[in-house]
C-alpha positions as a LaTeX table, in Angstrom:
\begin{tabular}{lrrr}
\hline
Residue & $x$ (\AA) & $y$ (\AA) & $z$ (\AA) \\
\hline
Met1 & 90.59 & 106.92 & 82.35 \\
Glu2 & 88.74 & 108.22 & 85.35 \\
Leu3 & 87.09 & 105.44 & 87.32 \\
Ser4 & 85.23 & 107.62 & 89.77 \\
Lys5 & 82.35 & 107.79 & 87.28 \\
Pro6 & 80.32 & 104.80 & 86.05 \\
Ile7 & 81.74 & 103.26 & 82.91 \\
Glu8 & 79.88 & 102.58 & 79.67 \\
Trp9 & 78.97 & 98.88 & 79.56 \\
Ser10 & 80.85 & 97.75 & 76.44 \\
Glu11 & 83.62 & 95.27 & 75.75 \\
Glu12 & 86.21 & 97.99 & 75.20 \\
Ser13 & 85.30 & 100.05 & 78.27 \\
Ile14 & 85.23 & 96.95 & 80.49 \\
Lys15 & 88.63 & 95.91 & 79.15 \\
Gln16 & 90.04 & 99.41 & 79.75 \\
Ala17 & 88.63 & 99.51 & 83.29 \\
Ile18 & 90.13 & 96.11 & 84.12 \\
Val19 & 93.53 & 97.05 & 82.67 \\
His20 & 93.51 & 100.40 & 84.47 \\
Phe21 & 92.43 & 98.87 & 87.76 \\
Thr22 & 94.94 & 96.00 & 87.66 \\
Ser23 & 97.73 & 98.48 & 86.94 \\
Thr24 & 97.10 & 100.00 & 90.37 \\
Ile25 & 97.59 & 96.78 & 92.36 \\
Pro26 & 100.60 & 94.47 & 92.78 \\
Lys27 & 101.04 & 91.83 & 90.07 \\
Gly28 & 100.36 & 88.95 & 92.48 \\
Glu29 & 97.08 & 90.59 & 93.49 \\
Ser30 & 96.05 & 91.07 & 89.86 \\
Arg31 & 96.67 & 87.35 & 89.21 \\
Arg32 & 94.47 & 86.53 & 92.20 \\
Leu33 & 91.84 & 88.97 & 90.94 \\
Phe34 & 91.69 & 87.35 & 87.49 \\
Lys35 & 91.59 & 83.87 & 88.98 \\
Ala36 & 88.72 & 84.89 & 91.25 \\
Leu37 & 86.84 & 86.60 & 88.42 \\
Tyr38 & 87.11 & 83.50 & 86.26 \\
Leu39 & 85.85 & 81.37 & 89.14 \\
Ile40 & 82.92 & 83.71 & 89.74 \\
Phe41 & 81.77 & 83.90 & 86.13 \\
Phe42 & 83.07 & 80.74 & 84.44 \\
Glu43 & 83.68 & 78.25 & 87.28 \\
Arg44 & 87.29 & 77.79 & 86.18 \\
Val45 & 90.56 & 79.50 & 87.13 \\
Ser46 & 91.59 & 80.75 & 83.70 \\
Gly47 & 90.32 & 81.22 & 80.19 \\
Thr48 & 89.94 & 83.56 & 77.30 \\
Glu49 & 89.44 & 87.33 & 77.64 \\
Met50 & 86.46 & 87.98 & 79.86 \\
Ala51 & 85.47 & 91.47 & 78.68 \\
Pro52 & 83.54 & 90.23 & 75.59 \\
Tyr53 & 81.51 & 87.87 & 77.77 \\
Leu54 & 80.86 & 90.39 & 80.52 \\
Ala55 & 79.77 & 92.98 & 77.94 \\
Val56 & 76.90 & 90.82 & 76.70 \\
Leu57 & 75.63 & 90.24 & 80.23 \\
Asn58 & 73.42 & 92.68 & 82.06 \\
Lys59 & 75.61 & 95.15 & 83.97 \\
Glu60 & 73.50 & 94.95 & 87.12 \\
Trp61 & 73.63 & 91.14 & 87.07 \\
Val62 & 77.44 & 91.21 & 86.77 \\
Leu63 & 77.79 & 93.71 & 89.62 \\
Asp64 & 75.31 & 91.79 & 91.76 \\
Arg65 & 77.27 & 88.57 & 91.14 \\
Leu66 & 80.47 & 90.32 & 92.24 \\
Lys67 & 78.77 & 91.67 & 95.35 \\
Glu68 & 77.43 & 88.21 & 96.14 \\
Ala69 & 80.90 & 86.70 & 95.80 \\
Ile70 & 82.34 & 89.38 & 98.05 \\
Ser71 & 79.73 & 88.78 & 100.70 \\
Met72 & 80.36 & 85.02 & 100.60 \\
Ser73 & 84.08 & 85.25 & 101.37 \\
Leu74 & 86.01 & 87.33 & 98.89 \\
Lys75 & 86.07 & 90.51 & 100.95 \\
Ser76 & 89.31 & 91.70 & 99.42 \\
Thr77 & 89.90 & 95.41 & 99.01 \\
Phe78 & 90.40 & 95.20 & 95.24 \\
Phe79 & 86.99 & 93.55 & 94.71 \\
Asn80 & 85.23 & 96.18 & 96.79 \\
Glu81 & 87.02 & 98.98 & 94.90 \\
Phe82 & 86.33 & 97.40 & 91.49 \\
Val83 & 82.59 & 97.06 & 92.17 \\
Lys84 & 82.44 & 100.59 & 93.57 \\
Glu85 & 84.15 & 102.00 & 90.46 \\
Cys86 & 81.64 & 100.39 & 88.07 \\
\hline
\end{tabular}
């Protein structure tokens, strides 16, 4: 999967992008990433698979929400790279 191009906004492609991206970072960082994503979108630290929920949301809204979270205090490299890849 090449992430240098925008991905199709579907449950499966979001899931594949997340799996691919998390495979490129240390396991501890991927746990932090998932925890942060759940906090951003669900206001909890864990839950069910997020790809089905993200897929029904507007892509621009999801990316804007991530950018907003980054600008507030989550300026971690993996967030910036993930948003850039989408």
